[in-house]
N, C-alpha and C positions, 0 to 999 in steps of 0.2 A: 504495497499498500504506499504511494506517495505520501510524505510524512507533511504534517499538518501545514504549513506556507504552501508548499508546493500546489496542495489540495486549494488549499483556499485560493492562493491566485489563480489556480485555472476555473473555480467557479465566478471569480471576479471579473475575470475576463469574458465569460459568457454572457454580461450584461452590454447592452449596445451603446450607452453615454455613458459619459463621466456625472452626471448627474445620479442616472442610478445606481450608478457604482456607490458614489458617496452615500447615498440613503443605505443600500446594502450595505455597507460598513457601520456605519452610526446604528443598524437595529443589531447586528453581531457584539458593536462594543455594548449597548444597551443588555442583551442577552450573557453578554460575557462578564459582568459583573458579579454574577454567582450570588444574589441576594434573592431570588425568585419575585422579585416585584418588577415588572417590566412592561410598560405601556407607554406608547407613542409619546405623552405627555412629560415622561422622566426623563425625556432626551433633553440633555444640554447643548449638542450637536446640532441638530437637525430641527424644525418646528413641529408640532406635533402634525398640521395639516399635511407636510411633507412626506410624513413615515406612512400618515393616512392611505395617504395618494398613488404613495408605493407598493403598498399590501393591496390596495382593493383596486385599483384601475390604471395603473400603467401595466404596459404591456411588455412584462418580460417573461425567458423562457424558464419558468418553473419546472417544468416536468423535465426541460434538459438537464439542467440542474439537479434534478431528483436521480436521474439517471447517471450522473458523473457521480455525483456520491454513493451510487450503489456499485459503480466499477471499481471505485474506490477498496470498498468493501468487498469485493470480489477477488480484488489484488492481494487482500492482504489473507485472505481466506487461500489462497493459491498458494503464496508463501510459506503460510504456515502448511500446508498440507506437503511443500517440497521439502520441507527442514523434517518430515516427518513421515519419510517413503518408508523407512524399514520397521520391518513388526506391521502388528495389526492396524488398521486403518485407524487414525483417529476419529473419537466419538466428538460429534457436531449435536448440539442440544439446542432445540427447535423450541422456542417457547411462546404458550401461546399467552395471554390473557385479554380482560376487559377492564376498561379503568374509565371513571365520568369525570369529565371536565365540567363542574354546576358552573350554568350561568342560569339566572332569573331573568323575568320581563318577557316579554314580547319580541320577538325578532322573527321578521316573516322571510328573511332571507337567508336562515340560518336550521341547517336542519337537527333542531332541536328537540328531544323527546325525554319521555319519563321512564327509569327503569329503577324498583326499588327504591322506589317514593324519591328519588333524584332527578331534578331536572338537569338536562344540560345536553353535553356530546360525550353518548358513550366510544370510546374508542376500541376497538379491535387490535391488538398489535400485535407482531410480529421479533421476536428479539433472538439473536443468535447469541451461541455460547460455546468458545473451545477455549481452553488453555486460558492464557491474559486476554483472549481478546471478547467482548462482550460489542457488539453492534445492531442498534436499531434498523431493522430492515423494511419494514412496509407497516401499515396501519389502515384501517379501514372504519368510516363512521355508520354506527348501527341507528336506521331510520325510523325505528318505532314498528308498532305493529303492522303484520298485512306487509310487512317488507322482509327482505331476508335477515336470517337470523343470525345473531351470534355466530353460533357454530358453523353457519354459509360463510358466514364473511372467515370466519377462520380458518376452513379449506381454501378458501380462495387466493387468502394469503400463503398458504404452505405451498399453492402450486406456482406460485411466484419465483421458486427458488430455482434457481438455473440448474437444466439436468446434470450439469458433471459436477455437482458436488454431491451427488448421489455415488458417483465413481473413486471419489477422493477422500469421503468420510462415511463414516457408520452413523448415519441420523437417527435421531430419537427425537421424538416430537413431545413436549409436556405440555399438560393443559389444566386448566382448573372443572373443577367438576361442573362448575358453570356453563361450559363450551361442551362436554363428552357428549355426544350422544351416537347413534347408531352409524348414520351420515359423516361423522367426521371421522370416526375411525374405521371404515370400512374406505374411507376415500384416502385416508394416511396410508395405512396397509397395501391399497390397490397404487399408492406410487412408489413403495418397495422400502417404506418408512418404517421405524419401530415407533409404536409408542407406548407412554407411561402417563395415564391419566387419572384425577381425580376423579369417583365415581359414588352415588349418593348410596347409601347401606342400606335401603329398602327395594334396588334394582332387584328385578325377579331370573332365577336362573331359567335353563329349560326344565330342570327336577321342579320348579314351584320351588324352590326355596328360597328365600331371599339372601343377600348379601351377607345381612348381619347375621344370620343363624348359620353360617360356616363355625367349622370347629377348628379347623387346619391352617396355620399362617401360608402363603403361597400355592395354594389348592388350586388346580385346572379346574374350570368352570366354564360351561357354555351360557351367555345369557341369551336370554329369550328374544328373541330378534336380530339375533346376531349370528353368519356364517362359519365363525371362527370360533376357536375356545381363546379364554385370556387365562393369567393369572392372577391372583385377588390377592392381597394382603390388607393391613387395617393397624394401626399407629394411635395412641394417645397425643390429644392435640389439647392444650391447656389454655384454657379461655382468657384472653386477656383482662388483667383487672377481678377475675373469677374466685380470688384465695384458696386457688388448688382445683379449682373447676376444671373439669376437661370433658371431650367428648370425643367417640371415636373417629376417626376419619379414614375412610377406603381408599385404596389404590388398585389400579390392573395394569398390566402390563400385556402387550399383542405376542408377547415371546418369552422362552420358556426363563424362568428366572428366580432364583433362591425368595425366599419373605424378607429377609434384609436387604437387598438390593432393590426389590420393587419400592422397599418405604424410603429407601436412601435416595434413590432417584428422583421419587415424588415429591421427598424435600426440598430438591434442589431446585423445583417450580420457581419457589418462593423469591428466588434472585431478582424475579421479574418485580418482585417486590420495592426491592431495593432499587432498582433503575427507576420505577412511578416514582418513590418518593424523591431521587437525585432530581428527575425533571419539574419537578412539581413544587421543590424547595429551592433548588439552584438555578433552573434553567427554565423558570416562568413556563411550564406548557399550559395552567389554566389560565393563563392571563392573556390568553388573545384577543381580549376585547375588543373583537370586530365585526358588523354587523352584515358581512356579506359573505356566502362559502369559501369566494375566493382567498378574501382578506384572512379569515379564519385557516384555512389552507396552507396556505402561505408563510404564516407565523408559526403553526405546529409543525412545518419542515425547517424552518429558520432554528426554532428550539431543540428539534432535534441534531441538527448540523451542529451547533454548539454543544452539543454533547460527545458528535462524535469527534469531531476536532481536538476538545478538550481530551478525550480518553487516548487519541492518538499521540496526543502531546504527554498522556502521562507514561504511556510505553517508553516514552524516551529516558526517562528522568531517574537516577539511581536512588531518589528516594521518596516513597510515596508523599503526598499531599492531599488536606481534605479538598474535598468536593469545589467548597468557595474557593480557597486560596487556588486551585487547579485552574477555576475557570478564569482568576485574576492574570493569573500565568500565563494562558494563554491571550490573553486579552492583550497584554504587553507583548507576547512574542508577535503575532498576527497585524497588530494593530498598533505598532508604537507612534504613527503618527498624531493619530489621534489620542493616545493616553496624554503625548505632549500638550499637543492643543486645550485638552481640556483642564490641564495642572494650568495652563497660562489665563485661562478663563478664569480659573478658580483665583489665584493670586490678582486679579483683576478685581473679583466681586470681594475680597479681602483688603484691598487697597494696598497692596504689597507691590513690590517691583518685580518685575520678572524676574526668571533667574539671567544669569550669564555665564555661558557657556565658553571654555579656555580652549582655544586648538594647539595643538600640541605644536612646538617651534622645529 
């Protein structure tokens, strides 16, 4: 994968005018502040109206930029596979989950819907993990009742993965119980991938037993309505703030595996929860603040891009940084001119003289 400055430069060069480039840089400067509060009116470098027009109205190649970012992810995965040619194929985790970006009010141009008493944009996200590489790949918006279900959208996301991945990696799809259904399991298996997914304990097996009636961990089970067997295990999940209260969580695998392996892999799905937390707290994913679908879509892409660039920078560091500090470090690396400009503006507001830079004699 190209380093972060190279990728950033290639994306910047896709914008057709210096004005659009400056708006793009100003928005990325905001997103890389690492504070999670990013709206156009927070910018000290561009006016709110200019950034709003950039997101909602101006013509710039959003899809081309997305494809460019995906190609960079593919190159990183290919490089990882090349470095692990010997021995078994490396394991690539494809993690699927649903997150809600809450938004209240009436927004006629946004596909808002209500799920679990939360109104907003409901995103099904596909997240890739192999070794130290952790990349968002794509997302889809669930548009509500009578539209493709979150499970349907999850399968569409899995189908966007390039076919060559299956030749270089052992692909295992992890998903939350809210997405697990026959169509998703069958679709994943038809693509030649393995699956480890959470499942409700009241699911009915072909022998008319419910999963919570099983006595043996790692048992081979034929679920009602499913054409192939699965292996099922379960574990205690301690409820947050429950003072020791817990419930049993069930996990299935579409391939033969021990109970311990099934539970361990099922737990790895929660790595996407850490990703969601980072995106919401440091990279402002819920702060899209736009009233048009195009504006919201562009903001979400730029937010995910800020994470992608920061993660790429993290891989080059000798010592890990907290995500907020990592975002600031990435901003200094990619946008030194704007860092300097913002410092000069701050000096002006404070009534301080501008710094004097000495040149080497």
